[in-house]
Structures are given as structure tokens and as C-alpha cells.
C-alpha positions as CSV (number, residue, x, y, z in Angstrom):
1,M,-21.4,24.0,3.3
2,K,-24.4,21.1,2.8
3,Q,-22.9,18.1,1.8
4,H,-23.7,14.2,1.2
5,Q,-22.8,12.8,4.2
6,N,-22.1,9.2,2.4
7,V,-20.5,10.5,-0.6
8,S,-18.0,6.5,-0.9
9,R,-14.5,6.4,-1.3
10,R,-14.7,5.7,-5.1
11,Q,-17.2,8.3,-5.9
12,F,-14.4,10.4,-4.1
13,L,-12.1,9.6,-6.6
14,K,-13.5,9.5,-9.6
15,A,-14.9,13.5,-8.7
16,A,-11.0,14.1,-8.0
17,G,-10.0,12.4,-11.5
18,L,-7.7,9.6,-9.9
19,M,-9.9,6.5,-10.1
20,A,-9.2,4.0,-13.2
21,A,-11.2,5.2,-16.5
22,G,-12.1,1.0,-18.5
23,P,-10.9,-1.8,-18.0
24,L,-7.5,-2.8,-18.3
25,I,-7.1,-3.4,-21.9
26,L,-4.0,-0.9,-22.7
27,R,-0.5,-2.7,-24.0
28,R,3.0,-1.2,-23.9
29,N,5.8,-2.4,-26.4
30,L,7.8,-4.5,-23.6
31,F,11.0,-4.5,-25.7
32,G,14.1,-2.7,-26.5
33,A,14.7,-0.1,-24.0
34,D,11.0,-0.6,-22.4
35,A,12.6,-4.8,-20.8
36,P,11.7,-5.6,-18.2
37,S,15.4,-6.5,-16.5
38,K,15.7,-2.4,-16.9
39,K,12.8,-2.0,-15.3
40,I,11.6,-2.4,-10.7
41,N,9.6,-5.6,-10.5
42,I,6.8,-4.5,-8.1
43,G,4.9,-7.4,-6.4
44,M,1.0,-6.8,-5.6
45,I,-0.2,-8.7,-2.9
46,G,-3.8,-8.8,-2.2
47,M,-5.8,-8.8,-5.5
48,G,-9.5,-7.5,-4.1
49,R,-11.7,-4.9,-5.1
50,Q,-9.0,-1.9,-3.9
51,A,-6.4,-3.7,-5.9
52,M,-8.3,-3.6,-8.9
53,Y,-9.7,-0.2,-9.7
54,A,-7.3,2.3,-7.5
55,N,-3.8,0.0,-7.0
56,L,-2.9,-2.0,-10.2
57,L,-3.0,0.0,-13.6
58,P,-0.7,3.4,-12.4
59,F,1.8,0.4,-11.5
60,M,1.7,-0.9,-15.5
61,Q,1.5,2.6,-16.8
62,S,4.9,3.5,-15.4
63,E,7.8,3.6,-17.6
64,D,9.3,2.6,-14.2
65,C,7.8,-0.5,-13.9
66,V,6.7,-4.0,-14.5
67,V,4.1,-6.1,-12.5
68,T,6.4,-9.5,-12.4
69,A,4.0,-11.0,-9.5
70,V,0.0,-11.1,-8.1
71,C,-1.1,-12.8,-5.1
72,D,-4.0,-13.5,-3.3
73,V,-5.4,-16.2,-1.8
74,D,-8.8,-16.2,-3.9
75,S,-7.7,-18.1,-7.3
76,W,-11.0,-16.1,-8.9
77,R,-9.4,-13.0,-7.8
78,L,-5.8,-14.2,-8.6
79,A,-7.3,-15.0,-11.5
80,Q,-9.1,-11.9,-12.5
81,A,-5.4,-10.2,-12.0
82,L,-3.2,-12.1,-13.6
83,N,-5.8,-12.3,-17.2
84,A,-5.8,-8.1,-16.1
85,V,-2.0,-8.5,-16.7
86,R,-1.2,-10.1,-18.8
87,K,-3.5,-8.4,-21.5
88,Y,-2.6,-5.3,-20.6
89,Y,1.2,-6.3,-21.5
90,G,0.5,-8.7,-23.7
91,K,2.4,-11.5,-23.3
92,T,3.4,-13.7,-20.1
93,V,5.6,-11.7,-17.3
94,C,3.6,-11.9,-14.4
95,K,3.6,-15.3,-11.9
96,G,0.1,-16.1,-9.2
97,Y,0.9,-16.8,-6.1
98,R,-1.7,-18.0,-3.1
99,D,0.8,-17.4,-0.7
100,F,2.3,-13.7,-0.1
101,R,5.9,-15.7,1.6
102,E,7.2,-17.4,-2.3
103,L,6.1,-14.0,-3.6
104,L,8.8,-12.3,-1.1
105,A,11.4,-15.3,-1.7
106,R,12.0,-13.8,-5.7
107,P,15.0,-12.2,-5.1
108,D,14.2,-10.1,-8.2
109,I,11.4,-8.3,-6.6
110,D,11.9,-4.7,-5.5
111,A,9.0,-3.8,-4.1
112,V,5.7,-5.2,-3.0
113,M,1.5,-3.1,-2.7
114,I,-0.3,-4.2,-0.1
115,S,-3.8,-3.9,-0.4
116,T,-5.4,-6.6,1.9
117,P,-7.7,-6.6,4.9
118,D,-6.3,-4.5,7.4
119,H,-5.4,-7.3,9.9
120,W,-2.8,-8.6,7.1
121,H,-1.4,-5.4,6.9
122,V,1.2,-5.3,9.4
123,P,2.3,-8.8,9.3
124,M,2.8,-8.6,5.6
125,A,4.8,-5.4,5.5
126,I,7.3,-6.8,7.9
127,A,7.8,-10.1,6.4
128,A,8.6,-7.6,3.5
129,V,11.2,-5.3,4.8
130,N,13.0,-7.9,6.0
131,A,12.5,-9.7,2.4
132,G,14.3,-7.0,1.3
133,K,11.5,-5.2,-0.3
134,D,10.3,-1.6,-0.8
135,V,6.9,-1.4,0.6
136,A,4.2,0.5,-0.6
137,L,1.2,-0.4,2.3
138,E,-2.7,0.6,1.6
139,K,-4.6,2.7,4.4
140,P,-4.9,2.6,7.2
141,I,-1.4,0.9,7.7
142,T,-2.2,-0.7,11.5
143,R,-4.5,-2.1,13.7
144,T,-2.6,-1.2,17.1
145,I,-0.7,1.6,17.5
146,N,1.7,-0.9,19.2
147,E,2.7,-2.4,16.0
148,G,2.7,0.5,13.4
149,R,5.8,1.5,16.5
150,I,7.8,-1.8,15.7
151,L,6.9,-1.8,11.7
152,A,8.1,2.2,11.2
153,D,11.5,1.3,13.2
154,L,11.5,-1.3,10.9
155,A,11.3,0.5,7.8
156,A,13.8,2.8,9.5
157,K,15.8,0.2,10.2
158,H,17.1,-1.4,7.1
159,Q,16.4,1.8,5.0
160,R,13.3,0.3,3.1
161,V,11.4,2.8,0.9
162,F,7.9,2.9,2.5
163,R,5.0,4.5,1.5
164,V,1.1,4.9,2.8
165,D,-1.1,4.5,-0.2
166,S,-3.6,7.6,0.6
167,E,-4.3,9.7,-2.4
168,F,-5.0,12.8,-0.1
169,R,-1.6,14.5,0.1
170,S,-1.5,14.3,-4.5
171,L,-5.0,16.1,-4.7
172,A,-4.8,19.2,-5.7
173,H,-6.9,20.8,-4.0
174,F,-5.8,20.0,-0.3
175,H,-2.4,20.7,-1.6
176,K,-3.1,24.1,-2.1
177,A,-4.7,24.5,1.7
178,V,-1.5,22.7,3.1
179,E,0.7,24.7,1.3
180,L,-1.5,28.2,2.1
181,V,-1.8,26.8,6.0
182,R,2.1,25.5,6.2
183,N,3.2,29.5,4.8
184,G,1.2,30.9,7.5
185,R,-1.7,32.6,5.1
186,I,-4.2,32.3,7.3
187,G,-1.8,33.4,11.0
188,R,-1.0,31.3,13.6
189,I,-3.5,27.9,13.9
190,H,-5.6,27.8,16.8
191,T,-8.4,25.2,15.4
192,I,-7.9,22.1,13.7
193,R,-11.4,19.7,12.7
194,T,-12.2,17.0,10.5
195,G,-14.8,14.2,9.8
196,C,-15.6,11.3,8.7
197,P,-18.2,9.1,6.4
198,R,-20.9,7.9,8.0
199,E,-20.0,4.1,8.0
200,L,-23.5,1.8,5.9
201,F,-25.0,-1.3,7.4
202,P,-27.1,-2.9,4.6
203,E,-29.1,-6.0,5.1
204,E,-27.2,-9.3,4.8
205,P,-28.0,-12.4,6.5
206,A,-25.5,-14.0,9.4
207,T,-25.0,-17.4,7.6
208,L,-22.8,-20.0,8.5
209,T,-22.2,-21.8,5.2
210,P,-19.4,-24.1,4.3
211,P,-16.2,-21.3,2.8
212,P,-16.5,-21.2,-1.4
213,P,-14.1,-23.4,-3.2
214,E,-11.7,-20.4,-4.7
215,L,-11.1,-19.2,-1.0
216,D,-8.0,-20.3,1.1
217,Y,-10.3,-19.1,4.5
218,D,-8.3,-20.4,7.1
219,F,-4.9,-18.4,5.3
220,W,-7.4,-15.5,4.6
221,L,-8.1,-15.3,8.3
222,G,-4.0,-16.1,9.0
223,P,-3.4,-13.8,12.4
224,A,-7.1,-13.1,13.3
225,P,-9.0,-15.0,15.5
226,S,-10.1,-18.7,14.2
227,V,-13.9,-18.5,13.4
228,E,-16.1,-19.9,11.3
229,Y,-17.2,-18.9,7.0
230,M,-19.9,-16.8,6.2
231,Q,-19.5,-14.6,3.7
232,K,-20.3,-11.5,6.0
233,R,-17.1,-11.9,7.1
234,V,-14.8,-12.1,4.3
235,H,-16.1,-10.3,0.9
236,P,-18.5,-11.7,-1.8
237,P,-17.8,-14.1,-4.6
238,H,-16.9,-13.2,-8.0
239,N,-17.8,-9.3,-7.1
240,L,-14.0,-6.9,-7.0
241,K,-17.4,-4.0,-6.8
242,S,-19.0,-4.2,-3.1
243,R,-17.3,-2.9,-0.1
244,P,-17.2,-6.2,1.6
245,G,-18.1,-7.1,4.7
246,W,-14.8,-7.1,7.0
247,M,-14.4,-3.3,6.9
248,R,-17.1,-3.9,9.3
249,N,-15.8,-6.2,11.6
250,L,-13.3,-5.5,14.6
251,D,-11.1,-8.4,14.2
252,Y,-10.1,-7.5,10.6
253,C,-11.1,-3.5,10.6
254,D,-11.8,-0.1,12.5
255,G,-14.2,1.4,9.9
256,M,-14.6,4.4,9.3
257,I,-12.6,6.0,12.1
258,T,-9.5,4.7,10.4
259,N,-10.5,4.2,7.2
260,W,-11.6,7.4,6.0
261,G,-9.8,9.1,8.4
262,A,-6.1,7.8,8.1
263,H,-6.8,10.4,4.8
264,L,-8.5,13.6,6.4
265,N,-6.3,13.7,9.4
266,D,-3.3,13.2,8.2
267,I,-4.1,16.2,6.6
268,A,-4.3,17.4,9.4
269,Q,-1.3,16.8,10.9
270,W,0.5,17.6,7.2
271,G,-1.1,21.2,7.9
272,A,-0.3,21.4,11.3
273,G,3.3,20.5,10.7
274,T,2.5,17.7,13.6
275,E,2.9,14.5,11.0
276,R,5.9,13.2,12.9
277,T,4.3,14.3,16.5
278,G,0.9,13.8,18.2
279,P,-1.2,15.3,20.3
280,V,-1.0,14.8,24.1
281,E,-4.2,14.7,25.2
282,V,-7.5,13.1,23.9
283,E,-11.2,11.8,24.3
284,A,-14.0,10.8,22.6
285,T,-17.7,8.9,22.9
286,G,-18.8,7.3,20.3
287,R,-21.2,4.2,19.3
288,F,-21.1,0.9,18.6
289,H,-22.7,-0.9,16.2
290,S,-25.8,-3.1,17.8
291,D,-24.6,-6.4,15.6
292,P,-22.4,-9.4,16.5
293,V,-21.0,-9.5,12.3
294,W,-20.4,-5.9,11.9
295,N,-19.7,-4.4,14.6
296,V,-17.2,-0.9,13.6
297,L,-18.4,2.7,15.5
298,E,-21.6,4.1,13.7
299,S,-20.9,7.2,15.4
300,F,-18.6,9.0,17.0
301,K,-16.8,12.4,18.5
302,A,-13.1,13.0,18.5
303,R,-11.3,15.9,20.8
304,Y,-7.5,16.6,20.6
305,K,-5.0,18.8,22.4
306,F,-1.4,19.2,20.8
307,A,1.3,20.4,22.9
308,N,1.6,23.8,20.8
309,G,-2.3,24.3,21.9
310,I,-3.6,23.9,19.2
311,E,-7.2,21.9,19.3
312,M,-8.6,19.5,17.0
313,F,-11.4,17.7,16.7
314,Y,-12.5,14.5,14.6
315,E,-16.3,12.8,13.9
316,M,-19.0,10.2,11.7
317,G,-20.1,13.3,9.6
318,T,-18.6,14.7,6.8
319,A,-15.1,14.2,4.6
320,H,-13.8,17.6,5.4
321,V,-10.5,19.4,6.9
322,R,-10.6,22.4,8.0
323,F,-7.8,24.7,9.3
324,E,-9.2,27.7,11.6
325,G,-6.2,30.7,12.4
326,E,-6.0,33.8,13.5
327,K,-6.4,35.8,10.3
328,G,-8.9,32.8,8.7
329,W,-10.0,29.6,7.7
330,V,-9.4,27.3,4.9
331,Q,-11.4,24.0,4.6
332,V,-11.0,21.0,2.0
333,A,-14.7,19.3,1.8
334,A,-15.1,15.8,-0.1
335,P,-15.7,15.2,-3.6
336,G,-12.6,18.3,-3.9
337,Q,-14.5,21.8,-2.7
338,L,-11.3,24.2,-1.2
339,T,-13.4,27.6,-0.2
340,A,-11.9,30.1,2.9
341,S,-13.2,32.5,4.5
342,D,-11.5,35.8,2.0
343,P,-12.1,33.8,-1.5
344,S,-8.7,36.0,-2.6
345,L,-6.7,33.6,0.1
346,L,-7.5,30.6,-2.5
347,R,-5.9,33.1,-5.5
348,Q,-2.4,33.6,-3.8
349,K,0.7,31.9,-4.9
350,I,3.2,30.4,-3.0
351,G,6.8,32.1,-3.6
352,P,10.1,30.2,-4.2
353,G,11.7,31.1,-0.8
354,E,8.3,29.5,0.7
355,I,7.3,26.1,1.3
356,H,6.7,23.9,-1.4
357,F,5.6,20.3,-1.6
358,P,5.8,18.0,-4.5
359,L,2.9,17.3,-6.1
360,R,2.5,13.7,-7.8
361,T,0.3,10.5,-7.5
362,E,1.4,8.5,-4.6
363,K,2.8,5.7,-7.1
364,K,5.4,8.0,-9.2
365,D,6.0,9.2,-5.5
366,F,7.0,5.6,-4.6
367,I,8.6,5.0,-7.5
368,E,10.4,8.0,-7.7
369,C,11.7,7.1,-3.9
370,V,12.3,3.4,-4.8
371,K,14.1,4.8,-7.7
372,T,16.0,7.5,-5.7
373,R,16.7,5.7,-2.3
374,G,14.6,9.2,-0.7
375,R,11.9,10.0,1.0
376,T,8.6,9.4,0.2
377,L,5.8,12.4,1.3
378,E,4.2,10.1,3.5
379,D,6.6,7.4,5.1
380,A,6.0,4.4,7.8
381,E,6.6,7.6,10.0
382,E,4.6,9.9,9.3
383,G,2.0,6.5,8.5
384,Q,2.0,5.4,12.4
385,R,1.6,9.0,13.5
386,T,-1.4,9.7,11.7
387,T,-3.0,6.1,12.0
388,S,-2.3,6.2,15.6
389,L,-4.3,9.0,16.2
390,C,-7.3,6.9,14.7
391,H,-6.8,4.5,17.2
392,L,-6.3,6.9,20.4
393,A,-9.9,8.0,19.3
394,H,-10.8,4.5,19.7
395,I,-9.3,3.9,22.9
396,A,-10.4,7.0,23.9
397,I,-14.1,5.4,23.4
398,R,-13.8,2.9,25.2
399,F,-13.2,4.4,27.9
400,G,-16.4,6.4,28.4
401,G,-15.1,9.7,27.2
402,A,-12.8,10.2,29.7
403,K,-9.3,12.8,29.1
404,L,-6.8,10.6,28.5
405,A,-3.3,11.8,28.6
406,W,-0.8,11.0,26.2
407,D,3.1,11.2,25.7
408,P,3.6,11.7,21.9
409,D,7.6,10.4,22.4
410,K,7.1,7.0,24.2
411,E,3.4,6.4,23.1
412,I,1.6,5.8,26.3
413,F,-0.7,6.7,28.3
414,P,0.8,8.2,31.6
415,G,0.6,5.8,34.5
416,N,-2.2,4.5,32.8
417,D,-2.1,0.9,32.7
418,A,-5.6,-0.5,31.2
419,A,-5.1,2.1,28.2
420,N,-2.4,0.6,27.5
421,K,-3.0,-2.5,27.4
422,L,-5.1,-1.5,24.2
423,L,-2.4,-0.5,22.5
424,Q,-1.2,-3.5,21.1
425,R,-4.6,-6.5,19.7
426,P,-4.4,-9.5,21.3
427,P,-1.8,-12.3,20.6
428,L,-1.8,-13.7,17.1
429,R,-2.4,-17.2,15.9
430,A,0.9,-18.7,14.6
431,P,2.8,-18.3,12.7
432,W,2.3,-14.5,12.0
433,K,3.3,-13.6,15.3
434,L,5.0,-9.9,15.0
435,E,9.5,-10.0,15.0
């Protein structure tokens, strides 16, 4: 199946019908039964591109919650968010913050949606859990395997509702493929193949300048190394549409291997029934982009082996998931093409006594579980395991393609001290140490 290799996530969401359509201009009555005091109070942390086009509107549209706080270290972005919320509700119900800790200190905030650059995900999520908040966290939820374990264990210990904010389990074609596979329609699975889109590296100058006046750059860096400002590292000022530069820099993000990998590899784990464990072996090769600022992977290939004998192959090229079994195969490819070795497979119905998964958006899943205190369809443990798949490949690449044994229970490379050192990132800048 031929596909465009550089399909963007925005194009994918549009094709899947999940993009917010048009400006945030709808209004809803907040009086009587719709009074904010009867709803879940949501705080939004990080009001950049992802928050504004994908995360904010669904929470405002929900009849069960109200967005009562927004936060960003960029005052222009903060103003855009406040304006959008006030315009939607038709009255002032929302307060803006530059420091997320002030938002978390509010006792009336029940839950938070974190949509920041990746290097902030775990420190903010841990702070939110410790503050007694339920957490929806953009993927990839971690930068390293060890910090993901800290977060997953903490969320479980404090019994906080946690949702990895990946919408792929909510897309009908992925949902259909997984239910077919989990119910044995292609027999015992022996191979899974996944892929992510290629990273693009457009021309952009690496020019040192003072930070724009609206950006608290030191706070934006937070736990990351202290370096001088350049726009290429951060995001274009007064722009909520373009892909930010931080997504291509290893101080803040791991690039496509975790960005789209957190979507597609989650579906692979879900379909295989291994979403709460991991492989026993990994090997990978790849090439990092040779730019002093944009230095994430520009290509890679990885192979995993699981204890049940399944082999999984993950590479950069096209966004897809393919399950191969003894009786045939099922594949889902972006932006929404579901195919099978036998087309009649796709017309089969899942019976009442078979395995079923709820089909609802990631935001509805989170909100419903905040209300019921149930477990979300992709909680912190599953997010940890999925993101770990990506990190394992990243580590294997640094070892030049060597085959590495992995213990998914202890989450270590047995007897390999050099590899185990890469399970955690360098010490975070104070005061952002993980506790």
C-alpha cells in the first residue's frame, strides 16, 4: 500500500474527523443545571499549538466539566487561551497563570490537562499527582524509562485517574483492528510491524537573540540544560500553527520515534495484549540528524522480541500498524485505511461474549473516569510500557545495533551497566528534581 511518508498529525486528525473545526466561538449557558460548581474543574497547563487545536475545545464542550484555569510561560499564548475560553463561555470563569504551581495550589481544580513540551511532562505530572489532581498528559508521557516508572507508580499509589492523551484508541479503524486481533480472527499473532512518519528538517537559522519579551525563557527551559535562547530551539513567536523547533532537539524531545511511536506502538501493544509488559529483547539501528540544534533521529529500524514469541518491527517511513497471524493479517495505515488479507474479515461482527473495548474519545474517557474513579483506557502504566518501547529502540541505537536483553518486570538490561545508565536522563536543574 503506497502512502505519503510525511503525513502530518494535523492531516491525520483531520482525515479521522477529530480536529476541532473552526474558531472557538461557540457558547454555552452556565446557569442553573450547568453551573460551574456542579462540574469537574479543569486546569490547562501549556497553551501552545497542541492545546489550542486539539485539547481545549473538547473540555469546554463537555457537559461534565468547565475550564477554570489556563497556564503558559508565554504571555501571548496565555492571552490567546484566556480569550478563547471567555469567548466560548460568554463570561469570565477562567483565570490565567504563568506558574503552573500556582494553578496546582488551587483546591478547586479537580484535574489537569498537560500539553507542554516533552521535557516538562513528568515533572509537571508528578507535581499534579502530589497536589491531588487527576491527570491527562500529552504523549509521549516520559523522556526516560526510569522517570516513567516513578510517575506510573506514584499515580497508582495515590489512586489518581490518569489518561495518556493519545486519541488512537478512539479511532474506529484502530479499534476495529484491535478487536479483530484480540478475538482471534487472524489466529495466533507471530509478527507486528509499525511505522512512524519521517521527521522533516526545514531550513531555519541558528541565531542567538534575546528571548521575546512575552516568553519567560528560563521557566520554559525548566529542568532542561541552561542554554542561550534561539528561536530554533523553542517556537515561533505569536504562532500557534507551525511545528515548534523543540520537537527536533534532544534536550526537550526524542523526535518522531516517541512522538508518533507513542500512538502506533500503543496500538501494537494493545492488539497483542502486552500493554502492561514489554519485550525481552531489542536491537535497533538509526541515524541522528547532523545539526547542532535539530539533532533527533532522521531514520531508524528496530526489532523487538516478546516472551510469547511475537516479533515486532518498528521503523521510520509510514504511519501504520500491521498484525500478522497464522490465519492472515490486518493493517491500519494513516490517515485511516483498514485492510486485511481477507476483506471479509473486516465485515465480521464481534459477538456479545467476545472481547469488547469502549469506543469514546480520549477526553470523554478521561472525564468519565474522573467521575466514576475507574481506570482509563490508557492509564499511566500502559503509557509507561508503550513509551518504553520507543526508548528501548533509542538506547539500542546508541549501542550501534547491538542486541540487548531486557527484563520487562524489573525494567533493566540484565548485567549491562552501560545500557542501564541510559534509562534515566542527566540530573534535572533545581528545583525540578523528581520526587
